[in-house]
N, C-alpha and C positions, 0 to 999 in steps of 0.2 A: 435431374439435378446433377451438377458436375461433381467430380471427385474432390476437387479443391474446396468447393462449397461445403460438402459433407465433412471433410477433414477439419475445416475451420470451425464448423459447428461443434464437432466433437472436442476440439481443443478448448473452445470457450466453455462448453459444458464441464469438461474436466477441471478447468481452472475454478469454475464456480463451486464445484464439489469440494475441491481442495480448500478453498477459502472457507466454506461452510464448516468443514471438519476442524479447521484451525480455530475458528470462532467457538465452536462447541468445546474443544479441548481447553481453550483459554477460560471459558466460563465455568468449567468444572474444576479448574485449578484450585488447590487449597491455598495458594498464595493470594487469592482475592481478599482474604480476611484482613490482611495487613492494610493499614491506611496508605492512601496514595498521596503523593505530594500535590498540592494544589497548583492551579494556574497553567497547566500545559494545554494550550488551546489547539483545536483542529486547524484553525486558520494559520497559526504560527508554524505548525509542522508542514502544512501544504506549501507555505511560502518557502521554507528551507529546501523543499524538494523541487520547486519550480512547477507546481501543479495548480492549475486554475480550477476552482470549485464552482459547480452549478448550484444555485439556490443558496439558502441560508445554512451554513455549516459552522455557525459560531457555537462554542460550547467546549467543555472539557473533553480531552482525548483520554478517557479512562480505559482501563484494561477491558478488552472485549468490544470496544467501539471500533467501527470502520468507516471509511469514507472513500468515495470514488471521484476522480476528477480527470482532467486532461493535461498532458504535459505541455507547458507553455515555455519552459526554459530547460531543454534537455541537457544543457551544460551543468546544471545543478545536480541532475541525476547522475551524470557521468562522474562528477567529483565524488559521489558517494558510492561508486563502484557499479553503477547500473549502466552498462555500455550498450550502445546500438539503438537506443530509443530516439524517436524523432518527435518533432512538434506535432501534437494532436494524438499521440498514443494514449490509450486508456491506462490510468494508474489507480490501483486499489491499494489502500493502506489500512492495516489492522494492527492495533496494539495488542500483542500476544502475551506480554508480560510487563511487569512494572518498569523494566528498563530495556525492553525490546519491541521493535515493530517489524512487521513483514510488509515489504513493498513488492507488489506484483504489477509488472508492466506488460501490456498486450497491445499488439498492433498487427494489422493485416497488410497494409501498404506502407512503404514501398515493397517490403518483403515480410512474410509472416515472422513474428517475434513474440516469444513468451519468456519472461525473465522473472524470477522471484529472488529477492535478496533480503536477508535479515540485517537490521541496523540497530545500533545501540542508541537509546534515548536517555540523555543525561537528566539529572534532577532539575536543571534549569530549562529543559526542553530542547537542547541542542542535539543534533543528529551526528553520528560518526559511524565509521565502519567498525565491524567486529574484529 
């Protein structure tokens, strides 16, 4: 096995562990007791990010929920401060708090890239930089 392949596996494993820890922390948060505003859908958030979803991802994007997709419009990611992603990059999104999401972008080609950015989620579901 080549060194690059081993490094890529370690980076992917590290990102998976980081995401799992964030989900666990979000689920253990005492802020979950508060009511969440209705109507923020996974598909609406994915659309704002320029992310294509595989399968049926309709439903509310509640705290602790995550989804993974593929970047279809990197310009939308760029506008939100996620620089360097290309079409086809893997994008994982987690709602870590009532008004915050974590967006993790990973790709191997054309060059290895791993970016994590926190964004503000408005009451109406709009995304903005922190």
